[in-house]
Z-matrix of the N, CA and C atoms (Angstrom, degrees):
N
C 1 1.484
C 2 1.610 1 103.51
N 3 1.415 2 116.55 1 25.71
C 4 1.441 3 108.73 2 172.24
C 5 1.611 4 111.78 3 90.41
N 6 1.345 5 116.22 4 2.36
C 7 1.492 6 119.62 5 -174.00
C 8 1.417 7 104.65 6 -96.21
N 9 1.328 8 122.99 7 124.79
C 10 1.475 9 121.64 8 176.11
C 11 1.484 10 104.82 9 -118.11
N 12 1.396 11 118.07 10 126.91
C 13 1.509 12 121.83 11 -179.21
C 14 1.494 13 104.17 12 -124.54
N 15 1.299 14 117.81 13 152.37
C 16 1.381 15 126.44 14 174.70
C 17 1.646 16 106.56 15 -124.25
N 18 1.305 17 110.73 16 112.84
C 19 1.428 18 118.32 17 -179.24
C 20 1.510 19 112.08 18 -112.99
N 21 1.346 20 116.58 19 140.11
C 22 1.421 21 119.49 20 178.58
C 23 1.501 22 110.78 21 -80.90
N 24 1.262 23 119.75 22 129.63
C 25 1.518 24 121.48 23 -178.36
C 26 1.614 25 104.14 24 -112.16
N 27 1.250 26 111.74 25 133.32
C 28 1.422 27 119.17 26 175.40
C 29 1.536 28 111.87 27 -119.67
N 30 1.288 29 110.91 28 61.63
C 31 1.507 30 119.46 29 179.25
C 32 1.479 31 112.36 30 -143.38
N 33 1.184 32 113.05 31 170.96
C 34 1.654 33 119.55 32 179.97
C 35 1.429 34 105.22 33 -121.84
N 36 1.359 35 117.93 34 137.67
C 37 1.435 36 120.01 35 176.33
C 38 1.506 37 107.93 36 -119.91
N 39 1.319 38 117.90 37 130.80
C 40 1.532 39 119.45 38 173.25
C 41 1.496 40 101.59 39 -117.14
N 42 1.301 41 111.89 40 131.26
C 43 1.522 42 121.21 41 178.27
C 44 1.429 43 114.23 42 -128.76
N 45 1.270 44 120.94 43 152.31
C 46 1.457 45 125.55 44 175.92
C 47 1.551 46 109.02 45 -133.13
N 48 1.293 47 110.64 46 145.81
C 49 1.458 48 113.20 47 177.45
C 50 1.548 49 109.46 48 -143.66
N 51 1.315 50 120.18 49 152.41
C 52 1.458 51 126.53 50 165.16
C 53 1.442 52 116.90 51 -93.27
N 54 1.459 53 115.77 52 152.79
C 55 1.433 54 111.62 53 177.94
C 56 1.478 55 115.74 54 -67.49
N 57 1.233 56 115.36 55 158.70
C 58 1.367 57 123.66 56 -170.41
C 59 1.663 58 113.86 57 -56.73
N 60 1.332 59 115.52 58 -45.36
C 61 1.426 60 120.33 59 179.53
C 62 1.496 61 114.46 60 -108.69
N 63 1.378 62 120.16 61 26.64
C 64 1.312 63 133.23 62 178.12
C 65 1.462 64 120.00 63 74.28
N 66 1.225 65 122.89 64 -1.61
C 67 1.435 66 130.84 65 169.39
C 68 1.584 67 110.81 66 -133.86
N 69 1.241 68 113.74 67 141.99
C 70 1.417 69 121.12 68 179.77
C 71 1.418 70 107.36 69 -81.45
N 72 1.458 71 116.17 70 130.57
C 73 1.318 72 123.45 71 -178.56
C 74 1.528 73 108.94 72 -103.67
N 75 1.338 74 115.89 73 114.83
C 76 1.465 75 118.86 74 -165.07
C 77 1.664 76 108.25 75 -76.33
N 78 1.318 77 111.65 76 -10.28
C 79 1.542 78 116.58 77 -177.31
C 80 1.545 79 108.03 78 -91.65
N 81 1.353 80 118.12 79 -8.60
C 82 1.510 81 117.77 80 171.54
C 83 1.507 82 113.74 81 -107.13
N 84 1.418 83 113.76 82 163.25
C 85 1.391 84 119.04 83 -179.96
C 86 1.548 85 112.54 84 -67.04
N 87 1.322 86 120.09 85 165.74
C 88 1.466 87 120.37 86 176.10
C 89 1.592 88 108.86 87 -65.93
N 90 1.385 89 117.64 88 -30.98
C 91 1.408 90 114.47 89 176.23
C 92 1.513 91 118.34 90 -67.58
N 93 1.372 92 112.75 91 -33.68
C 94 1.491 93 114.73 92 176.33
C 95 1.495 94 108.61 93 -77.01
N 96 1.247 95 120.43 94 -30.35
C 97 1.637 96 119.67 95 178.97
C 98 1.480 97 110.45 96 -67.63
N 99 1.335 98 116.84 97 -41.44
C 100 1.560 99 120.78 98 -170.88
C 101 1.465 100 104.51 99 -86.53
N 102 1.306 101 127.20 100 -35.21
C 103 1.348 102 120.36 101 175.24
C 104 1.587 103 110.25 102 92.35
N 105 1.163 104 118.00 103 13.09
C 106 1.542 105 124.43 104 176.37
C 107 1.526 106 111.78 105 -97.86
N 108 1.268 107 118.03 106 153.73
C 109 1.548 108 117.89 107 175.27
C 110 1.443 109 107.73 108 -65.37
N 111 1.332 110 113.10 109 152.03
C 112 1.493 111 123.63 110 169.58
C 113 1.616 112 114.14 111 -54.28
N 114 1.326 113 109.13 112 -40.35
C 115 1.475 114 117.12 113 -175.94
C 116 1.525 115 109.98 114 -66.99
N 117 1.310 116 119.88 115 -29.69
C 118 1.430 117 123.70 116 173.13
C 119 1.468 118 115.94 117 -79.69
N 120 1.274 119 119.62 118 -39.53
C 121 1.417 120 126.42 119 -177.19
C 122 1.566 121 106.75 120 -70.92
N 123 1.300 122 119.99 121 -33.10
C 124 1.436 123 131.69 122 -173.48
C 125 1.663 124 106.20 123 -65.33
N 126 1.252 125 120.62 124 -19.59
C 127 1.454 126 128.08 125 -171.68
C 128 1.608 127 102.47 126 -84.01
N 129 1.255 128 117.79 127 -22.04
C 130 1.599 129 115.44 128 176.04
C 131 1.467 130 113.39 129 -82.77
N 132 1.344 131 116.92 130 138.18
C 133 1.363 132 121.99 131 179.32
C 134 1.492 133 116.76 132 -72.67
N 135 1.389 134 108.76 133 -34.81
C 136 1.609 135 115.32 134 -179.21
C 137 1.484 136 104.13 135 -137.20
N 138 1.271 137 107.19 136 144.77
C 139 1.536 138 119.43 137 178.51
C 140 1.517 139 107.07 138 -131.03
N 141 1.328 140 115.66 139 116.29
C 142 1.454 141 119.51 140 -178.22
C 143 1.590 142 101.68 141 -112.47
N 144 1.369 143 114.88 142 135.42
C 145 1.468 144 124.93 143 177.08
C 146 1.550 145 104.65 144 -108.58
N 147 1.268 146 116.05 145 122.18
C 148 1.495 147 124.06 146 177.24
C 149 1.553 148 102.54 147 -111.45
N 150 1.208 149 115.87 148 121.87
C 151 1.591 150 122.95 149 179.84
C 152 1.551 151 106.15 150 -114.38
N 153 1.368 152 106.44 151 128.42
C 154 1.570 153 113.80 152 177.18
C 155 1.629 154 103.68 153 -92.58
N 156 1.274 155 115.95 154 102.87
C 157 1.375 156 120.03 155 172.69
C 158 1.509 157 114.34 156 -68.25
N 159 1.249 158 119.54 157 137.03
C 160 1.364 159 123.09 158 -178.96
C 161 1.512 160 111.32 159 -76.73
N 162 1.464 161 107.39 160 120.03
C 163 1.481 162 117.71 161 -177.92
C 164 1.512 163 106.64 162 -148.46
N 165 1.225 164 115.67 163 95.10
C 166 1.502 165 118.38 164 -172.94
C 167 1.580 166 111.15 165 -60.76
N 168 1.332 167 117.76 166 -40.33
C 169 1.489 168 118.03 167 -179.50
C 170 1.654 169 111.03 168 -66.62
N 171 1.278 170 116.34 169 -44.30
C 172 1.451 171 122.59 170 -178.24
C 173 1.579 172 108.00 171 -65.76
N 174 1.397 173 120.03 172 -41.33
C 175 1.452 174 121.19 173 179.89
C 176 1.606 175 108.88 174 -71.40
N 177 1.332 176 117.17 175 -31.17
C 178 1.449 177 115.20 176 174.23
C 179 1.542 178 113.59 177 -68.98
N 180 1.333 179 119.21 178 -33.92
C 181 1.423 180 123.08 179 179.51
C 182 1.607 181 107.13 180 -70.92
N 183 1.291 182 120.57 181 -38.67
C 184 1.457 183 124.12 182 177.74
C 185 1.471 184 112.27 183 -65.90
N 186 1.457 185 116.96 184 -40.77
C 187 1.446 186 122.33 185 175.67
C 188 1.500 187 112.00 186 -63.19
N 189 1.335 188 115.66 187 -43.89
C 190 1.417 189 124.41 188 -178.41
C 191 1.571 190 110.02 189 -58.33
N 192 1.338 191 112.27 190 -47.01
C 193 1.493 192 118.92 191 -173.73
C 194 1.626 193 105.92 192 -67.74
N 195 1.320 194 113.89 193 -41.01
C 196 1.543 195 112.38 194 -177.20
C 197 1.447 196 109.94 195 -64.39
N 198 1.322 197 114.49 196 -42.89
C 199 1.563 198 117.60 197 -176.33
C 200 1.534 199 106.46 198 -66.20
N 201 1.228 200 119.30 199 -45.13
C 202 1.601 201 121.84 200 174.96
C 203 1.387 202 109.53 201 -49.33
N 204 1.411 203 119.36 202 -51.30
C 205 1.501 204 125.66 203 -171.88
C 206 1.481 205 107.88 204 -59.45
N 207 1.267 206 120.26 205 -42.69
C 208 1.454 207 127.93 206 -169.35
C 209 1.595 208 114.45 207 -92.32
N 210 1.311 209 113.91 208 -14.35
C 211 1.512 210 114.71 209 -174.33
C 212 1.638 211 111.82 210 -76.76
N 213 1.138 212 119.05 211 -25.58
C 214 1.379 213 117.44 212 178.38
C 215 1.535 214 116.05 213 -122.44
N 216 1.334 215 112.84 214 131.48
C 217 1.331 216 121.82 215 -174.31
C 218 1.531 217 115.56 216 -94.10
N 219 1.355 218 117.80 217 131.13
C 220 1.410 219 119.34 218 -178.83
C 221 1.482 220 111.55 219 -56.32
N 222 1.417 221 114.44 220 130.41
C 223 1.546 222 112.69 221 -176.50
C 224 1.506 223 115.21 222 -72.92
N 225 1.417 224 117.89 223 -6.91
C 226 1.418 225 118.83 224 167.70
C 227 1.445 226 121.77 225 -77.50
N 228 1.260 227 112.53 226 -14.43
C 229 1.537 228 121.61 227 -177.54
C 230 1.487 229 104.73 228 -78.68
N 231 1.385 230 110.63 229 149.72
C 232 1.488 231 119.89 230 176.75
C 233 1.624 232 110.79 231 -124.97
N 234 1.169 233 117.38 232 162.29
C 235 1.477 234 117.10 233 167.14
C 236 1.489 235 109.43 234 -62.21
N 237 1.363 236 111.86 235 134.13
C 238 1.527 237 115.38 236 -178.61
C 239 1.443 238 112.98 237 -123.31
N 240 1.282 239 113.41 238 171.00
C 241 1.554 240 119.02 239 -178.08
C 242 1.498 241 107.09 240 -85.16
N 243 1.400 242 110.92 241 154.23
C 244 1.454 243 113.88 242 179.01
C 245 1.551 244 110.30 243 -67.17
N 246 1.284 245 118.64 244 136.77
C 247 1.489 246 120.59 245 -176.26
C 248 1.476 247 110.25 246 -99.08
N 249 1.412 248 113.43 247 144.63
C 250 1.368 249 120.91 248 -178.85
C 251 1.563 250 113.52 249 -63.69
N 252 1.263 251 120.63 250 163.00
C 253 1.387 252 122.88 251 -173.94
C 254 1.595 253 107.87 252 -72.89
N 255 1.185 254 122.38 253 -17.33
C 256 1.436 255 124.37 254 175.43
C 257 1.580 256 111.97 255 -91.19
N 258 1.314 257 119.54 256 11.61
C 259 1.462 258 121.18 257 176.08
C 260 1.529 259 110.41 258 -55.60
N 261 1.340 260 117.92 259 147.78
C 262 1.316 261 124.23 260 175.41
C 263 1.622 262 111.72 261 -82.67
N 264 1.281 263 118.14 262 143.97
C 265 1.413 264 119.32 263 -175.59
C 266 1.580 265 115.65 264 -59.78
N 267 1.442 266 113.25 265 -15.03
C 268 1.447 267 115.20 266 -173.22
C 269 1.505 268 107.06 267 -85.83
N 270 1.400 269 120.59 268 -9.18
C 271 1.479 270 122.71 269 -176.51
C 272 1.473 271 109.97 270 -112.27
N 273 1.329 272 121.48 271 17.79
C 274 1.449 273 119.97 272 -177.15
C 275 1.410 274 107.44 273 -92.51
N 276 1.304 275 119.61 274 71.94
C 277 1.452 276 131.78 275 179.37
C 278 1.451 277 113.72 276 -154.66
N 279 1.325 278 125.68 277 154.82
C 280 1.322 279 128.06 278 175.21
C 281 1.549 280 111.67 279 -95.22
N 282 1.190 281 117.20 280 -0.99
C 283 1.499 282 120.71 281 -176.35
C 284 1.485 283 106.54 282 -78.41
N 285 1.360 284 114.18 283 142.39
C 286 1.450 285 122.97 284 178.54
C 287 1.460 286 113.12 285 -91.73
N 288 1.409 287 112.34 286 110.18
C 289 1.518 288 120.46 287 -172.25
C 290 1.464 289 114.48 288 -69.48
N 291 1.374 290 118.44 289 -11.31
C 292 1.502 291 118.16 290 -177.53
C 293 1.528 292 111.69 291 -81.19
N 294 1.284 293 111.41 292 -18.28
C 295 1.536 294 113.91 293 175.33
C 296 1.429 295 108.47 294 -90.53
N 297 1.314 296 115.42 295 146.93
C 298 1.478 297 125.09 296 174.77
C 299 1.549 298 107.46 297 -97.85
N 300 1.318 299 116.09 298 110.60
C 301 1.413 300 117.90 299 -174.26
C 302 1.464 301 115.91 300 -64.51
N 303 1.341 302 115.18 301 -26.11
C 304 1.497 303 121.19 302 179.37
C 305 1.473 304 116.56 303 -95.26
N 306 1.311 305 118.44 304 -6.53
C 307 1.517 306 124.54 305 173.65
C 308 1.547 307 106.12 306 56.89
N 309 1.309 308 113.23 307 46.20
C 310 1.491 309 113.98 308 179.93
C 311 1.417 310 120.17 309 80.16
N 312 1.432 311 118.58 310 -11.11
C 313 1.394 312 124.89 311 173.40
C 314 1.554 313 106.80 312 -65.66
N 315 1.294 314 109.48 313 152.37
C 316 1.562 315 119.18 314 173.59
C 317 1.590 316 106.67 315 -65.43
N 318 1.303 317 109.12 316 139.35
C 319 1.465 318 119.31 317 177.83
C 320 1.600 319 109.76 318 -71.91
N 321 1.220 320 120.53 319 126.86
C 322 1.401 321 123.97 320 175.15
C 323 1.637 322 112.90 321 -61.42
N 324 1.223 323 119.50 322 133.67
C 325 1.501 324 125.38 323 -171.69
C 326 1.594 325 102.79 324 -78.34
N 327 1.374 326 116.00 325 -46.92
C 328 1.465 327 117.84 326 -173.45
C 329 1.546 328 110.67 327 -108.99
N 330 1.242 329 116.55 328 151.23
C 331 1.475 330 127.30 329 177.91
C 332 1.572 331 105.74 330 -72.66
N 333 1.278 332 116.64 331 140.30
C 334 1.468 333 122.56 332 177.63
C 335 1.538 334 101.36 333 -81.89
N 336 1.401 335 113.73 334 149.40
C 337 1.414 336 118.26 335 -179.51
C 338 1.556 337 106.46 336 -87.57
N 339 1.261 338 113.69 337 133.85
C 340 1.513 339 125.09 338 -176.22
C 341 1.651 340 107.37 339 -122.62
N 342 1.210 341 120.08 340 110.57
C 343 1.513 342 115.82 341 -177.52
C 344 1.482 343 112.76 342 -67.79
N 345 1.341 344 117.63 343 -30.05
C 346 1.460 345 114.13 344 176.14
C 347 1.529 346 114.03 345 -67.39
N 348 1.311 347 110.17 346 -35.67
C 349 1.471 348 110.62 347 -173.83
C 350 1.555 349 110.83 348 -84.91
N 351 1.352 350 116.09 349 -41.78
C 352 1.500 351 118.97 350 -172.23
C 353 1.573 352 110.67 351 -96.48
N 354 1.257 353 120.14 352 -14.43
C 355 1.562 354 122.34 353 173.74
C 356 1.630 355 102.19 354 56.84
N 357 1.449 356 108.23 355 -134.22
C 358 1.480 357 111.26 356 -172.18
C 359 1.559 358 103.72 357 -113.03
N 360 1.399 359 113.35 358 23.23
C 361 1.455 360 116.27 359 172.23
C 362 1.478 361 118.35 360 -70.70
N 363 1.405 362 114.60 361 -17.07
C 364 1.445 363 120.51 362 176.97
C 365 1.487 364 108.06 363 -153.24
N 366 1.386 365 113.46 364 161.98
C 367 1.454 366 121.89 365 -176.02
C 368 1.567 367 106.17 366 -93.21
N 369 1.483 368 112.19 367 162.71
C 370 1.407 369 117.17 368 -175.94
C 371 1.541 370 108.85 369 -71.41
N 372 1.355 371 117.61 370 -20.25
C 373 1.519 372 123.56 371 -175.21
C 374 1.706 373 107.14 372 -86.90
N 375 1.280 374 117.65 373 -9.01
C 376 1.433 375 109.66 374 -179.56
C 377 1.473 376 111.92 375 -70.02
N 378 1.403 377 114.34 376 144.90
C 379 1.551 378 118.10 377 174.42
C 380 1.414 379 108.53 378 -104.98
N 381 1.433 380 109.61 379 110.21
C 382 1.505 381 115.23 380 177.72
C 383 1.563 382 105.58 381 -112.63
N 384 1.261 383 116.52 382 127.59
C 385 1.533 384 125.39 383 179.06
C 386 1.483 385 109.96 384 -58.73
N 387 1.290 386 121.74 385 129.86
C 388 1.462 387 121.65 386 178.49
C 389 1.513 388 111.73 387 -71.37
N 390 1.240 389 115.51 388 154.95
C 391 1.490 390 126.43 389 -179.40
C 392 1.626 391 108.07 390 -56.11
N 393 1.385 392 107.08 391 -57.48
C 394 1.617 393 115.83 392 -177.76
C 395 1.474 394 107.54 393 -56.77
N 396 1.275 395 123.71 394 -39.82
C 397 1.485 396 119.31 395 178.88
C 398 1.497 397 110.92 396 -69.32
N 399 1.255 398 116.11 397 -41.12
C 400 1.576 399 117.65 398 177.45
C 401 1.524 400 113.35 399 -59.38
N 402 1.350 401 112.78 400 -40.66
C 403 1.433 402 119.35 401 178.88
C 404 1.518 403 113.37 402 -62.49
N 405 1.258 404 115.94 403 -43.42
C 406 1.477 405 124.81 404 176.66
C 407 1.600 406 109.88 405 -65.41
N 408 1.332 407 114.32 406 -39.06
C 409 1.491 408 117.85 407 -177.46
C 410 1.530 409 105.85 408 -71.58
N 411 1.243 410 121.51 409 -36.94
C 412 1.492 411 123.48 410 -177.18
C 413 1.532 412 108.21 411 -69.90
N 414 1.488 413 112.53 412 -37.23
C 415 1.495 414 115.29 413 -177.70
C 416 1.551 415 108.57 414 -67.79
N 417 1.339 416 116.88 415 -36.28
C 418 1.479 417 120.64 416 177.91
C 419 1.401 418 111.10 417 -59.46
N 420 1.440 419 107.14 418 -52.91
C 421 1.645 420 114.24 419 -173.99
C 422 1.573 421 110.17 420 -62.36
N 423 1.323 422 119.96 421 -28.86
C 424 1.381 423 122.32 422 178.87
C 425 1.657 424 107.44 423 -69.06
N 426 1.281 425 112.48 424 -44.89
C 427 1.457 426 119.64 425 -179.68
C 428 1.546 427 112.98 426 -62.59
N 429 1.308 428 121.62 427 -37.64
C 430 1.362 429 125.94 428 -179.12
C 431 1.559 430 111.40 429 -69.17
N 432 1.349 431 118.81 430 -37.87
C 433 1.375 432 124.72 431 178.72
C 434 1.518 433 111.37 432 -56.98
């Protein structure tokens, strides 16, 4: 109706878009690839373009890693109740925190190599910090602050 208003906005917007024809064409502009109007895209301060280069071997390694990580369930986990949407990120687990999984034993610093779990994605000699050790380290660091 011919009314122009300028409003101050104090929020951040993070948006994602896929290319129009499923693959990003490096010979076209971002506006042509995304398929949004220039007037809409110009409202974003930053525009990052992430391109997935076709590499069958690398994609296979990533898929293998994801499947291995989700194939086996930690025996310490139990079936949990559905959490409400307001749940704190610290409680997004089915683990019972009242139980000490190590029964007073020292927490191992490094993860043990498991061929079924890790496959050939890492070597036996690689030193990977264990999740339990990292959780305790973060807890101590928060207490010191």
